[in-house]
C-alpha positions as CSV (number, residue, x, y, z in Angstrom):
1,M,60.2,104.5,57.2
2,N,56.9,103.6,55.5
3,T,57.7,102.1,52.1
4,V,54.2,102.2,50.7
5,A,52.5,105.5,49.8
6,P,49.0,105.9,51.0
7,T,46.2,105.5,48.5
8,G,42.7,106.9,48.2
9,I,41.9,110.2,50.0
10,R,44.8,109.8,52.3
11,G,47.0,109.4,49.2
12,G,45.6,112.7,47.9
13,F,46.6,114.4,51.1
14,H,50.0,112.8,50.9
15,V,50.5,114.3,47.5
16,A,49.2,117.7,48.8
17,F,51.8,117.5,51.6
18,R,54.6,117.0,49.1
19,I,53.3,119.9,47.1
20,A,53.2,122.1,50.1
21,M,56.8,121.3,50.9
22,A,57.8,122.0,47.3
23,L,56.0,125.4,47.5
24,I,57.9,126.2,50.6
25,V,61.2,125.4,48.9
26,V,60.2,127.7,46.0
27,G,58.9,130.3,48.4
28,V,62.1,130.4,50.4
29,V,64.2,130.8,47.2
30,T,61.8,133.6,46.1
31,Q,62.4,135.2,49.6
32,V,66.1,135.4,48.9
33,Y,65.3,137.4,45.7
34,L,62.8,139.6,47.4
35,A,65.3,140.3,50.2
36,G,67.8,141.3,47.6
37,L,65.3,143.7,46.1
38,G,64.8,145.2,49.5
39,L,68.5,145.6,50.0
40,F,69.5,146.9,46.5
41,G,66.6,148.6,45.0
42,T,62.9,148.9,45.5
43,D,60.5,149.9,48.2
44,G,62.2,148.1,51.1
45,F,61.2,144.8,52.7
46,G,57.4,145.0,52.6
47,T,57.0,142.5,49.8
48,H,59.6,140.2,51.4
49,E,57.7,140.4,54.7
50,D,54.2,139.8,53.2
51,F,55.5,136.9,51.1
52,G,57.2,135.4,54.1
53,W,53.8,135.2,55.9
54,M,52.5,133.4,52.9
55,V,55.3,130.8,53.2
56,H,54.6,130.5,56.9
57,T,51.0,129.8,56.2
58,V,51.8,127.2,53.6
59,G,53.9,125.5,56.4
60,L,50.8,125.5,58.7
61,V,48.8,123.9,56.0
62,G,51.5,121.4,55.5
63,L,51.3,120.5,59.2
64,V,47.6,119.8,58.9
65,L,48.2,117.8,55.8
66,A,50.9,115.7,57.5
67,I,48.4,114.8,60.2
68,I,45.6,113.8,57.9
69,G,47.7,112.6,54.9
70,P,50.9,110.6,55.4
71,R,50.3,110.4,59.2
72,T,53.8,109.1,60.0
73,K,55.9,110.2,63.0
74,L,58.5,111.5,60.4
75,T,56.1,113.8,58.5
76,M,54.1,115.0,61.5
77,L,57.2,115.8,63.6
78,G,59.0,117.2,60.6
79,A,56.1,119.5,59.7
80,L,55.8,120.6,63.3
81,G,59.5,121.3,63.4
82,L,59.2,123.2,60.2
83,V,56.5,125.5,61.6
84,V,58.4,126.1,64.8
85,L,61.6,126.8,62.9
86,N,59.9,129.2,60.5
87,T,58.1,130.9,63.4
88,V,61.4,131.5,65.3
89,Q,63.0,132.6,62.0
90,I,60.3,135.2,61.6
91,M,60.6,136.4,65.1
92,L,64.4,136.9,64.8
93,S,63.8,139.4,62.0
94,Q,62.4,141.7,64.7
95,A,65.2,141.2,67.2
96,D,66.9,144.3,68.7
97,S,70.2,142.6,68.7
98,A,72.1,142.5,65.4
99,G,73.6,139.2,66.3
100,L,70.2,137.6,66.9
101,A,68.7,139.3,63.8
102,A,71.6,137.9,61.7
103,L,70.2,134.4,62.4
104,H,67.1,135.2,60.4
105,P,68.6,134.3,57.0
106,T,70.5,131.4,58.5
107,L,67.3,129.9,59.8
108,G,65.7,130.6,56.4
109,L,68.3,128.2,54.9
110,A,67.3,125.6,57.5
111,V,63.6,126.0,56.6
112,L,64.7,125.5,52.9
113,G,66.6,122.4,53.8
114,L,63.9,120.8,56.1
115,A,61.2,121.4,53.5
116,A,63.2,119.9,50.7
117,W,64.1,116.9,52.8
118,L,60.5,116.4,53.8
119,A,59.4,116.6,50.1
120,F,62.2,114.1,49.3
121,V,61.6,111.5,52.0
122,T,57.8,111.4,51.3
123,R,58.1,110.7,47.6
124,A,56.5,107.5,46.3
125,P,58.9,104.5,46.5
126,T,60.3,103.4,43.2
127,P,59.6,99.8,42.4
128,S,62.6,97.6,42.7
129,P,63.6,95.7,39.5
130,V,62.6,92.0,39.6
C-alpha cells in the first residue's frame, strides 16, 4: 500500500475521494432510517428510493475521484467494486423473489462496510515517532 498521500491537485482529489466514501457511509446509515420510516409510518419508500439513487451517484463520483486522485489499484478496484455492489443491491430491491429481494438490505451493509474501509485505508499516514 502507498504510504505517502498525494499532494497538489491529486492530493485534493484524494481528500475528495475520502469525503465521498464518508458521505456514502452516512448515506447508508440514513437509508436505514428512511427504510424504517417507510415500514413504520410515512408515505412509503419513495424517499428511501430517491435518497438511494443519490448515494449511488456519490459512488459513481467516488469512482472517478479514485481514478484521478489516489490512483492506486486498491482505490480504483475498491471504488469499482463499490459501484457494482451498490448497483446489484439496488436491482435486488426490484426482484420478484422474496429470497432475492431480502438480500437488498444485506448488500446495503456490505456497501456500508466497503465504503468505510476505503475511507479508512486512504487516510493520510500518521508520522512515526522518531
